[in-house]
C-alpha positions as CSV (number, residue, x, y, z in Angstrom):
1,M,104.1,111.4,112.1
2,L,106.2,108.2,112.5
3,E,109.9,108.8,113.0
4,L,113.1,106.8,113.1
5,D,113.3,106.9,116.9
6,D,109.9,105.2,117.1
7,I,111.3,102.3,115.0
8,T,114.5,102.1,117.1
9,A,112.4,101.8,120.2
10,A,110.2,99.2,118.7
11,R,113.1,97.0,117.9
12,E,113.9,96.5,121.5
13,R,110.3,95.5,122.2
14,V,110.0,92.9,119.4
15,A,113.5,91.4,119.8
16,E,112.4,88.4,121.8
17,T,109.4,87.6,119.6
18,S,110.5,88.3,116.1
19,R,113.6,87.0,114.2
20,H,116.2,88.9,112.4
21,T,115.5,87.3,109.1
22,P,118.1,86.4,106.5
23,L,119.2,88.7,103.6
24,S,120.5,86.6,100.8
25,H,122.3,87.7,97.6
26,T,120.7,86.1,94.5
27,Y,123.0,85.5,91.5
28,T,120.0,84.2,89.5
29,F,117.9,87.3,89.7
30,S,120.9,89.6,89.4
31,S,121.9,88.0,86.1
32,M,118.3,88.0,84.9
33,T,117.9,91.7,85.5
34,G,121.3,93.3,85.5
35,A,120.8,94.7,89.0
36,D,122.6,93.5,92.2
37,V,119.6,91.8,93.8
38,Y,119.1,90.7,97.4
39,L,116.2,88.9,99.0
40,K,114.9,89.9,102.5
41,Q,113.5,86.5,103.5
42,E,110.7,87.7,105.8
43,M,108.7,84.5,104.9
44,L,111.1,82.8,107.4
45,Q,109.8,85.0,110.2
46,R,107.8,83.5,113.0
47,T,104.2,83.0,111.8
48,G,105.5,83.1,108.3
49,S,105.3,86.9,107.8
50,F,106.4,90.3,109.0
51,K,103.1,90.9,110.9
52,I,104.4,89.5,114.2
53,R,106.6,92.6,114.5
54,G,103.9,95.2,114.4
55,A,101.5,93.2,116.5
56,T,104.1,92.7,119.2
57,N,105.0,96.3,119.3
58,R,101.4,97.5,119.5
59,I,100.5,95.1,122.4
60,A,103.7,95.9,124.3
61,T,102.9,99.6,124.3
62,L,99.3,99.2,125.6
63,P,98.5,99.8,129.3
64,E,97.7,96.8,131.4
65,E,94.1,97.9,132.1
66,T,93.5,98.0,128.3
67,L,94.9,94.5,127.8
68,D,92.7,93.1,130.6
69,A,89.7,93.3,128.3
70,G,91.5,91.5,125.5
71,V,92.2,92.6,121.9
72,V,90.3,92.1,118.7
73,T,91.4,92.5,115.1
74,A,90.6,91.7,111.5
75,S,92.9,90.1,109.0
76,A,93.1,88.1,105.8
77,G,95.6,85.8,107.6
78,N,99.1,87.1,108.3
79,H,98.2,89.9,110.8
80,A,95.8,87.4,112.4
81,Q,98.6,85.0,113.1
82,G,100.9,87.8,114.3
83,V,98.3,89.0,116.7
84,A,97.5,85.5,117.9
85,L,101.1,84.6,118.7
86,A,102.0,88.0,120.2
87,A,98.9,88.0,122.4
88,T,99.4,84.5,123.6
89,R,103.0,85.1,124.5
90,M,101.9,88.2,126.5
91,G,99.0,86.4,128.2
92,V,96.4,88.5,126.4
93,D,93.0,87.2,125.1
94,A,92.6,87.7,121.4
95,T,89.7,87.4,119.0
96,V,90.4,87.6,115.2
97,V,87.8,88.2,112.5
98,M,88.9,86.7,109.1
99,P,87.0,86.9,105.8
100,E,84.9,83.8,105.1
101,Y,87.1,82.9,102.1
102,A,90.4,83.3,104.0
103,P,92.8,80.4,103.2
104,I,92.1,77.5,105.5
105,Q,95.8,77.1,106.3
106,K,95.9,80.6,107.7
107,V,92.7,80.1,109.7
108,K,94.0,76.9,111.3
109,A,97.3,78.5,112.1
110,T,95.7,81.5,113.8
111,R,93.7,79.2,116.0
112,A,96.8,77.1,116.7
113,Y,98.6,80.3,117.9
114,G,95.8,80.7,120.5
115,A,93.3,83.2,119.1
116,D,89.5,82.8,118.9
117,V,88.7,83.0,115.1
118,V,85.4,84.4,113.7
119,L,84.8,84.1,110.0
120,H,82.8,87.0,108.6
121,G,82.5,89.0,105.3
122,V,83.8,88.5,101.8
123,D,87.1,90.5,102.3
124,Y,89.2,92.3,104.8
125,D,87.1,95.4,104.9
126,E,83.9,93.6,105.8
127,A,85.8,91.5,108.4
128,A,87.1,94.8,109.9
129,E,83.6,96.2,110.2
130,F,82.5,93.2,112.2
131,A,85.6,93.3,114.4
132,H,84.7,96.8,115.3
133,E,81.3,95.6,116.4
134,I,83.0,93.1,118.7
135,E,85.2,95.9,120.0
136,R,82.1,98.0,121.0
137,E,80.2,95.1,122.4
138,E,83.0,93.5,124.5
139,G,85.1,96.5,125.3
140,R,88.2,94.9,123.6
141,Y,91.0,97.0,122.1
142,Y,90.9,97.0,118.3
143,L,94.4,96.2,117.1
144,P,94.8,97.7,113.6
145,A,96.4,95.7,110.8
146,F,98.3,98.7,109.5
147,D,96.9,102.2,110.2
148,D,98.6,102.7,113.6
149,W,101.9,104.4,114.5
150,E,103.1,101.6,116.8
151,V,102.2,98.9,114.2
152,M,104.1,100.7,111.5
153,A,107.0,101.2,113.9
154,G,107.2,97.4,114.5
155,Q,107.1,96.7,110.8
156,G,109.8,99.3,110.2
157,T,112.3,97.1,112.1
158,I,112.8,95.3,108.8
159,G,114.3,98.5,107.5
160,L,116.8,98.6,110.4
161,E,117.9,95.0,109.6
162,L,118.3,95.9,106.0
163,L,120.6,98.8,106.9
164,E,122.7,96.6,109.1
165,D,123.0,93.8,106.6
166,L,123.3,95.8,103.4
167,P,124.4,99.4,104.2
168,E,125.1,100.0,100.5
169,V,121.5,99.3,99.5
170,E,120.2,101.8,96.9
171,T,116.6,100.7,96.3
172,V,114.2,98.7,98.5
173,V,111.0,97.2,96.9
174,V,108.2,96.6,99.3
175,P,104.7,95.1,98.9
176,V,101.8,97.4,99.7
177,G,98.3,96.5,101.0
178,G,97.1,98.9,103.7
179,G,100.6,100.5,103.8
180,G,101.9,99.6,107.2
181,L,104.9,97.7,106.0
182,V,106.1,100.2,103.4
183,S,105.5,103.1,105.8
184,G,107.6,101.6,108.5
185,V,110.4,100.5,106.1
186,A,110.5,103.8,104.3
187,T,110.7,105.7,107.6
188,A,113.6,103.6,108.8
189,L,115.5,103.9,105.5
190,K,114.9,107.5,104.8
191,G,115.7,108.4,108.4
192,H,119.1,106.9,107.9
193,D,119.7,108.0,104.3
194,P,117.1,110.1,102.3
195,D,118.7,109.0,99.1
196,I,117.7,105.4,99.5
197,R,114.8,104.8,97.1
198,V,111.7,103.0,98.3
199,I,109.4,101.4,95.7
200,G,105.9,100.1,96.7
201,V,104.2,97.4,94.8
202,Q,100.5,96.5,94.7
203,A,98.5,93.9,92.8
204,E,96.5,95.3,89.9
205,G,93.3,93.9,91.4
206,A,93.8,95.8,94.7
207,S,95.6,99.0,93.5
208,S,94.6,102.0,95.6
209,A,98.0,103.5,96.4
210,A,99.0,104.7,92.9
211,P,95.8,106.6,92.3
212,S,95.8,107.9,95.8
213,M,99.3,109.4,95.3
214,Q,98.3,110.8,91.9
215,S,95.2,112.5,93.2
216,G,96.6,113.6,96.5
217,E,93.8,112.0,98.6
218,R,93.0,108.4,99.6
219,V,91.1,106.4,96.9
220,E,88.9,103.5,98.1
221,L,88.1,100.7,95.7
222,D,84.7,99.2,95.5
223,S,86.1,95.7,95.6
224,V,89.4,93.8,95.3
225,D,90.3,90.7,93.2
226,T,93.8,89.2,93.4
227,I,95.7,86.0,94.3
228,A,97.8,88.2,96.6
229,D,95.3,87.9,99.5
230,G,97.8,89.3,102.0
231,I,97.6,92.8,100.3
232,A,94.0,92.7,99.2
233,T,92.7,95.8,100.8
234,R,90.4,98.5,99.3
235,S,92.4,101.5,100.5
236,L,95.4,102.7,102.3
237,G,95.0,103.9,105.9
238,E,94.8,107.5,106.8
239,R,98.1,107.5,108.6
240,T,99.9,105.2,106.2
241,F,98.9,107.5,103.3
242,Q,100.5,110.4,105.1
243,V,103.8,108.5,105.4
244,I,103.7,107.0,101.9
245,R,103.0,110.3,100.2
246,E,106.0,111.8,102.0
247,R,108.5,109.0,102.0
248,V,107.7,106.4,99.3
249,D,109.3,107.4,95.9
250,E,107.0,105.4,93.6
251,V,104.2,102.8,93.7
252,V,103.8,100.4,90.8
253,T,101.4,97.5,90.1
254,V,101.7,94.0,88.8
255,S,99.2,91.6,87.4
256,D,98.1,88.2,88.9
257,A,99.9,86.5,86.0
258,D,103.1,88.4,86.9
259,I,102.7,87.3,90.5
260,A,102.1,83.7,89.5
261,V,105.3,83.7,87.4
262,A,107.3,85.2,90.3
263,I,106.1,82.6,92.7
264,V,107.0,79.8,90.3
265,T,110.4,81.4,89.5
266,L,111.2,81.8,93.2
267,L,110.3,78.1,93.8
268,E,112.3,76.9,90.9
269,R,115.4,79.1,90.9
270,S,115.7,80.0,94.6
271,K,114.0,77.1,96.3
272,T,111.9,79.7,98.1
273,L,108.2,79.5,98.8
274,T,106.3,82.7,99.1
275,E,102.6,83.7,99.0
276,G,101.3,86.1,96.4
277,A,101.8,89.2,98.6
278,G,105.4,88.0,99.2
279,A,106.2,87.7,95.5
280,V,105.0,91.0,94.2
281,S,108.3,92.7,94.8
282,L,110.1,90.2,92.6
283,A,107.3,90.4,90.0
284,A,107.8,94.1,89.8
285,L,111.5,93.7,89.2
286,L,111.2,90.9,86.6
287,E,108.5,92.8,84.7
288,G,110.4,96.1,84.7
289,A,107.7,97.9,86.5
290,F,110.2,100.5,87.7
291,D,113.4,101.9,86.3
292,Y,116.8,101.0,87.7
293,D,120.5,101.2,86.7
294,D,122.8,98.4,85.8
295,D,124.4,96.9,89.0
296,E,122.0,99.0,91.2
297,V,121.8,97.4,94.7
298,I,118.2,96.4,95.1
299,A,116.6,94.6,98.1
300,L,113.3,92.8,97.6
301,A,111.1,92.3,100.6
302,L,109.6,88.8,100.5
303,C,107.0,89.6,103.1
304,G,105.3,86.3,103.6
305,G,105.1,82.6,102.9
306,N,101.7,81.5,104.1
307,I,100.2,80.3,100.8
308,D,97.3,77.9,100.8
309,M,98.3,74.6,99.2
310,N,95.2,74.5,96.9
311,T,96.0,78.0,95.8
312,L,99.7,77.1,95.2
313,S,98.7,74.2,92.8
314,T,96.6,76.6,90.8
315,V,99.3,79.3,90.8
316,I,102.0,76.8,89.6
317,I,99.8,75.8,86.7
318,R,99.2,79.5,85.9
319,G,102.8,80.4,86.2
320,L,103.9,77.5,83.9
321,A,101.2,78.5,81.4
322,E,102.4,82.1,81.4
323,T,106.0,81.0,80.6
324,G,104.9,78.6,77.9
325,R,105.5,75.4,79.8
326,Y,102.0,74.2,80.1
327,L,99.2,74.1,77.6
328,R,95.6,72.9,77.7
329,V,93.7,72.6,74.4
330,R,90.3,71.4,73.4
331,T,89.3,69.9,70.0
332,V,86.6,67.8,68.4
333,L,87.3,64.3,67.0
334,P,85.2,62.0,64.9
335,D,83.9,59.3,67.2
336,R,85.6,56.3,65.5
337,P,88.5,54.0,66.3
338,G,92.0,55.5,65.7
339,A,90.9,59.2,65.8
340,L,92.4,59.8,69.2
341,E,95.6,57.9,68.2
342,S,96.1,60.2,65.2
343,L,95.9,63.3,67.5
344,I,98.4,61.8,69.9
345,D,100.8,61.0,67.0
346,I,101.1,64.6,66.1
347,I,101.6,65.6,69.7
348,S,104.3,63.0,70.0
349,D,106.0,64.1,66.8
350,Q,106.3,67.6,68.3
351,D,107.9,66.2,71.4
352,A,105.2,67.5,73.8
353,N,104.4,65.5,76.9
354,I,100.9,64.6,77.8
355,Y,99.8,65.2,81.4
356,G,96.2,64.1,80.9
357,I,93.4,63.6,78.4
358,R,89.6,64.0,78.9
359,H,87.6,62.2,76.1
360,D,83.8,63.0,76.2
361,R,81.5,61.3,73.8
362,S,78.4,62.6,75.5
363,S,79.1,66.4,75.4
364,R,76.1,68.4,74.3
365,D,78.4,70.8,72.5
366,V,79.3,68.4,69.7
367,S,77.3,66.3,67.3
368,L,76.3,62.7,68.0
369,D,79.1,61.2,65.8
370,D,81.9,63.4,67.4
371,A,83.7,63.4,70.7
372,E,85.1,66.4,72.6
373,V,88.7,66.0,73.8
374,E,90.8,68.2,76.2
375,V,94.5,67.6,76.4
376,D,96.9,68.9,79.1
377,L,100.4,69.2,77.8
378,E,103.9,69.9,79.1
379,T,105.7,72.2,76.7
380,R,109.2,73.8,76.5
381,G,108.3,77.5,75.9
382,P,106.3,79.9,73.7
383,E,108.1,78.8,70.5
384,H,107.4,75.2,71.2
385,I,103.7,75.9,71.8
386,E,103.5,77.9,68.5
387,Q,105.0,75.0,66.6
388,L,102.7,72.5,68.3
389,L,99.6,74.5,67.6
390,E,100.6,75.0,64.0
391,A,101.2,71.2,63.5
392,L,97.8,70.4,65.0
393,E,96.0,73.0,62.8
394,D,97.9,71.7,59.7
395,G,96.5,68.3,60.7
396,G,93.0,69.6,60.4
397,Y,92.2,70.0,64.0
398,G,90.1,73.0,65.1
399,L,91.6,74.1,68.5
400,T,90.5,76.1,71.5
401,V,93.4,77.1,73.7
402,L,92.2,76.9,77.4
403,T,95.3,78.3,79.1
């Protein structure tokens, strides 16, 4: 079992490669929630996530004869970059298998850090199967993304930093994919003070930890589907499950909509960019996914910031829509002069701002003397949307809300 001494030893090994990332108090989220909230800004870590810690510690503990053959691993992106940089700095050849649909930004970054990247499979688990084939064929060492004591120990150095920077911390909220991060952090925190509460957070579309804890055995999902690609794994590891079951107090889930809102809120209120996996801890707090007391000292692990720009644009729209600040509607207008102007007049009277209009006279879904219109609108909240829709319906427009 992983112990505090393992993490203390790991900290010395990773000191030159990883950064001691900032811990910042946030008045915004404290006032929004009533807790005393701090952000552990691990998205400012080298390679943009905590994964450099575990990768460095694992490579540093391998014998030289093992490293001579090189390492291979599988990753959706963040572990890939951590392994690539750690291996390059130590003069070790690295091959990384990434899912075919891994964000292009993460693929490019992994190659830039010096690894040979192979794209294979639809998700992490299929990529890992292929990486093990390379392991057998080429004699490389397979460097696990999470289910390894030394990897967990490296990730746990975040917990040591939290204890140094915020000794009064009462609850720490940590994203969970395969479980390496939360296992390491929980071990570091509980080894110092068993009363510190550790909350794990998974995306609803990749939630294997909560049912695993409830059943007492690992649950493997058939598939995963979430915008939080960094924690999109089908199951916990065997070793991480042991640690989580013993040292993590609770695991909660959040929806992709909750994650999108958290990403947008972090951008807007804290000027902080995170990926989906990095934002789930804040999503859990904002959605009240776990109980806490007024003024409870809570640290949120923002574990990564490597979000694909195409994904970010979609997430921003989704987040704005969820908070009532973006609306897309479809309606049908008579195909005659002035019909579109009448629609716009109502929108203007309701003080909504038009982002864009698509006017289609050739749509097969409407009659020959009609036109289909979609309008993208900037709105000021749920009440404003309700007033706008009511005004349009009172004007005789049949509406389909698309967001």
